[in-house]
N, CA, C and O of each residue as an XYZ file, in Angstrom:
372
protein
N     107.906    115.147    155.191
C     107.434    114.665    156.824
C     106.122    115.505    157.047
O     105.963    116.720    156.926
N     105.023    114.302    157.488
C     103.453    114.546    157.339
C     103.446    115.345    158.819
O     103.700    114.743    159.863
N     103.107    116.851    158.774
C     102.924    117.481    160.191
C     102.451    116.298    161.720
O     101.716    115.327    161.538
N     102.878    116.550    162.740
C     103.009    115.752    164.306
C     101.559    115.692    164.436
O     100.842    116.681    164.589
N     101.183    114.546    164.371
C      99.479    114.665    164.895
C      99.637    114.812    166.469
O     100.646    114.833    167.174
N      97.552    114.959    166.936
C      97.896    115.451    168.168
C      97.841    114.321    168.849
O      96.898    113.541    168.722
N      98.989    114.083    169.758
C      99.176    112.807    170.704
C      97.715    112.161    171.260
O      97.089    113.120    171.712
N      96.937    110.955    171.407
C      96.429    110.212    172.073
C      96.405    109.730    173.218
O      97.518    109.210    173.279
N      95.969    109.561    174.063
C      96.011    108.741    175.609
C      96.182    107.326    174.799
O      97.288    106.786    174.817
N      95.179    106.771    174.145
C      95.253    105.288    174.123
C      94.811    105.228    171.931
O      94.307    106.141    171.277
N      95.173    104.106    171.519
C      95.474    104.370    170.478
C      95.229    103.144    169.960
O      95.902    102.180    170.326
N      94.053    103.004    168.877
C      93.779    101.703    169.062
C      94.173    101.087    167.507
O      94.813    101.785    166.722
N      93.747     99.787    167.173
C      94.318     99.121    166.512
C      94.220    100.059    165.121
O      95.094    100.651    164.487
N      93.061     99.959    164.966
C      93.184    101.193    163.740
C      93.632    102.243    163.639
O      93.971    102.521    162.489
N      93.844    103.236    164.615
C      94.851    104.312    164.489
C      95.395    104.271    164.162
O      95.681    105.061    163.262
N      96.507    102.823    164.721
C      97.861    102.756    164.367
C      97.562    102.089    163.008
O      97.776    103.011    162.220
N      97.180    100.987    162.263
C      97.225    100.888    161.267
C      97.060    101.850    160.165
O      97.770    101.567    159.200
N      96.178    103.130    159.988
C      96.407    103.959    159.305
C      97.802    104.985    159.520
O      98.602    105.390    158.676
N      97.767    105.118    160.355
C      99.222    105.804    160.927
C      99.782    105.092    159.682
O      99.802    105.417    158.495
N     100.250    103.963    160.380
C     101.130    102.764    159.576
C     101.060    103.276    158.333
O     102.011    103.974    157.983
N      99.942    103.062    157.379
C     100.094    103.291    156.171
C     100.118    104.727    155.828
O     100.161    104.689    154.599
N     100.117    105.848    156.139
C     100.135    107.220    155.902
C     102.073    107.308    156.320
O     102.929    108.067    155.865
N     102.156    106.471    157.087
C     103.786    107.098    157.152
C     104.607    106.334    155.794
O     105.444    106.802    155.023
N     103.960    104.916    155.869
C     104.879    104.099    154.615
C     104.438    104.968    153.130
O     105.209    105.169    152.192
N     103.398    105.283    153.188
C     103.026    106.306    151.812
C     103.777    107.147    151.887
O     103.900    107.489    150.711
N     104.649    108.002    152.689
C     104.946    108.906    152.944
C     106.558    108.807    152.494
O     107.136    109.624    151.777
N     106.953    107.990    152.900
C     108.371    106.881    153.127
C     108.453    106.666    151.721
O     109.399    107.245    151.187
N     107.488    105.778    150.745
C     107.284    105.796    149.226
C     106.750    106.626    148.448
O     106.772    106.308    147.259
N     106.321    107.497    148.691
C     105.709    108.959    147.512
C     104.847    108.349    147.175
O     104.837    108.255    145.948
N     103.427    107.443    148.029
C     102.546    107.142    147.242
C     101.801    107.917    148.114
O     102.032    108.472    149.188
N     100.636    107.790    147.211
C      98.749    108.007    148.172
C      98.653    107.393    149.227
O      99.390    106.419    149.073
N      98.149    107.338    150.343
C      97.920    106.697    151.262
C      96.613    105.717    151.158
O      96.281    104.800    151.909
N      96.169    106.072    150.324
C      94.642    105.425    150.111
C      95.052    104.030    148.914
O      94.671    102.860    148.956
N      95.816    104.611    148.066
C      96.557    103.708    146.737
C      97.290    102.941    147.889
O      96.854    101.886    148.348
N      98.210    103.431    148.234
C      98.987    102.536    149.290
C      98.234    101.296    149.888
O      98.661    100.199    149.527
N      97.074    101.322    150.835
C      96.131    101.007    151.372
C      95.548     99.675    150.589
O      95.457     98.583    151.150
N      95.094     99.954    148.962
C      94.673     99.457    148.384
C      95.665     97.762    148.047
O      95.495     96.639    148.521
N      96.756     98.335    146.955
C      97.847     97.446    147.640
C      98.167     96.365    148.307
O      98.434     95.246    147.869
N      98.131     96.726    149.328
C      98.581     96.063    150.342
C      97.576     94.746    151.095
O      97.806     93.597    151.471
N      96.262     95.732    151.056
C      94.911     94.615    150.715
C      95.152     93.170    149.923
O      95.100     91.970    150.191
N      95.546     94.311    148.395
C      95.472     93.401    147.677
C      96.044     91.953    147.568
O      95.650     90.871    147.135
N      97.654     92.669    148.434
C      98.549     91.208    148.721
C      97.731     90.307    149.906
O      97.689     89.080    149.825
N      97.349     90.749    150.563
C      96.829     89.518    152.010
C      95.919     90.594    153.097
O      96.212     91.788    153.153
N      94.771     89.986    153.950
C      93.999     90.569    154.746
C      94.694     90.699    155.709
O      94.043     91.007    156.707
N      96.560     90.525    155.984
C      97.146     91.129    157.426
C      97.836     92.555    156.448
O      98.705     93.247    156.978
N      97.312     92.898    154.915
C      98.579     93.506    154.805
C     100.068     93.296    154.602
O     100.656     94.249    155.114
N     100.819     92.527    154.119
C     101.773     92.034    154.230
C     103.116     93.003    153.762
O     103.184     93.361    152.586
N     103.936     93.315    154.518
C     104.962     94.584    154.351
C     106.544     94.117    154.495
O     106.861     93.085    155.086
N     107.333     94.864    153.980
C     108.725     94.576    154.125
C     108.853     94.904    155.480
O     108.078     95.764    155.898
N     110.000     94.201    156.591
C     109.978     94.689    157.596
C     110.867     95.499    157.847
O     110.738     95.998    158.965
N     111.869     95.903    157.179
C     112.640     97.092    156.706
C     112.462     98.253    156.399
O     113.154     99.231    156.679
N     111.214     98.163    155.616
C     109.900     99.424    156.053
C     109.850    100.289    156.871
O     110.223    101.436    157.114
N     108.882     98.858    157.530
C     108.688     99.153    158.660
C     109.970     99.282    159.933
O     109.549     99.726    161.001
N     110.721     99.105    159.908
C     111.795     99.731    160.736
C     112.353    101.423    160.468
O     113.210    102.097    161.039
N     111.543    101.669    159.476
C     112.530    102.546    158.819
C     110.977    103.776    159.152
O     111.222    104.977    159.041
N     110.027    103.498    159.399
C     109.086    104.434    160.162
C     108.713    104.346    161.343
O     107.686    104.693    161.926
N     109.786    103.773    161.701
C     109.824    103.754    163.563
C     109.851    104.555    164.698
O     109.214    104.624    165.749
N     110.823    105.168    164.147
C     111.502    106.367    164.582
C     110.093    107.627    165.042
O     109.665    108.147    166.073
N     109.704    107.671    163.189
C     108.395    108.576    162.838
C     107.672    108.315    163.780
O     107.651    109.138    164.695
N     106.761    106.987    163.902
C     105.997    106.380    164.571
C     105.904    106.578    166.159
O     104.941    106.971    166.818
N     107.283    106.161    166.616
C     107.279    106.993    167.628
C     107.031    108.259    168.047
O     106.439    108.501    169.099
N     107.456    109.114    167.274
C     107.753    110.795    167.478
C     105.826    111.023    167.329
O     105.202    111.878    167.958
N     105.334    110.232    166.553
C     103.344    110.837    166.282
C     102.626    110.536    167.250
O     101.865    111.236    167.919
N     102.928    109.290    167.325
C     102.405    108.853    168.836
C     102.524    108.946    170.251
O     101.671    108.905    171.137
N     103.705    109.074    170.277
C     104.500    108.683    172.051
C     104.253    108.006    172.393
O     103.719    108.118    173.497
N     104.368    106.897    171.902
C     104.320    104.995    172.140
C     105.859    104.699    172.184
O     106.639    104.866    171.247
N     106.130    104.275    173.317
C     107.605    103.911    173.030
C     107.504    102.382    173.002
O     106.792    101.969    173.917
N     108.042    101.366    172.170
C     108.409    100.009    171.841
C     109.323    100.154    171.643
O     109.665    100.897    170.723
N     110.427     99.325    172.638
C     111.642     98.690    172.382
C     111.603     97.784    171.610
O     110.870     96.803    171.485
N     112.795     98.326    170.872
C     113.616     97.387    169.708
C     113.339     95.730    170.590
O     112.620     94.798    170.230
N     113.833     95.799    171.289
C     114.187     94.437    171.615
C     112.740     93.527    171.809
O     112.692     92.299    171.727
N     111.447     94.534    172.117
C     110.379     93.417    171.740
C     109.944     93.543    170.567
O     108.910     92.955    170.252
N     110.411     94.083    169.944
C     109.967     93.447    168.131
C     110.421     92.253    167.615
O     111.568     91.827    167.750
N     109.215     91.530    166.824
C     109.800     90.082    166.512
C     109.792     90.508    165.398
O     109.359     91.643    165.199
N     110.374     89.546    164.121
C     109.804     89.395    162.503
C     108.766     89.423    162.669
O     108.337     90.565    162.498
N     107.721     88.439    163.052
C     106.286     88.176    162.896
C     105.494     89.689    162.752
O     104.827     90.031    161.775
N     105.738     90.483    163.953
C     105.369     91.714    164.378
C     105.753     92.797    163.517
O     105.138     93.860    163.441
N     107.048     92.424    162.705
C     106.846     93.340    161.467
C     106.619     93.623    160.173
O     106.888     94.648    159.547
N     105.891     92.224    159.684
C     105.744     91.888    158.135
C     104.799     92.291    157.749
O     104.642     92.343    156.529
N     103.682     92.784    158.722
C     102.959     93.178    158.383
C     102.084     94.626    159.080
O     102.382     95.042    160.200
N     100.788     95.400    158.070
C     100.510     96.349    159.014
C      99.572     95.808    160.154
O      99.403     96.517    161.146
N      99.018     94.709    160.069
C      97.594     94.549    161.309
C      98.712     93.838    162.249
O      98.563     94.184    163.421
N      99.843     92.893    162.042
C     100.536     92.853    163.359
C     101.051     93.305    163.490
O     101.616     92.761    164.439
N     101.917     94.783    163.156
C     102.369     95.675    164.233
C     101.597     96.804    164.780
O     102.185     97.637    165.470
N     100.089     96.935    164.495
C      99.509     97.761    164.621
C      98.873     96.557    166.168
O      99.216     96.863    167.310
N      98.292     95.730    166.005
C      98.212     94.689    167.126
C      98.982     94.383    168.078
O      98.482     94.011    169.140
N     100.194     94.456    167.946
C     101.012     94.514    169.060
C     101.234     96.098    169.628
O     101.293     96.451    170.806
N     101.341     96.953    168.384
C     101.812     98.646    169.171
C     100.306     98.650    170.459
O     100.335     99.039    171.627
N      99.436     98.219    169.878
C      98.262     98.434    170.794
C      98.039     98.299    171.926
O      97.624     99.103    172.761
N      98.446     96.743    172.032
C      99.224     95.852    172.966
C      99.403     96.318    174.352
O      98.936     96.280    175.490
N     101.048     97.123    173.053
C     101.895     97.738    174.184
C     101.351     98.617    174.624
O     102.004     99.181    175.501
N     100.374     99.044    174.416
C     100.063    100.809    174.691
C      99.342    100.630    175.673
O      99.683    101.294    176.653
N      98.001     99.643    175.874
C      97.500     99.668    177.068
C      97.753     99.203    178.031
O      97.062     99.426    179.025
């Protein structure tokens, strides 16, 4: 498990993208930079398995302090790094 990062009052889409990639890389035992390259090669939105996103959701909440109710999550939101980052940044504001 990665160290808890300092909680921020305002999370940007880029901050959230970076954290998601770090969490996914930790989960998969990969280097974050390598994982980012692999995801970008799959498409500009960095598509991911929605179940992988659910796997990191608890840690994401712990690390950011952002509470995103599961009832607000949609399939399209959980299918890519960029879609989730955009959704989470909007929910955080």
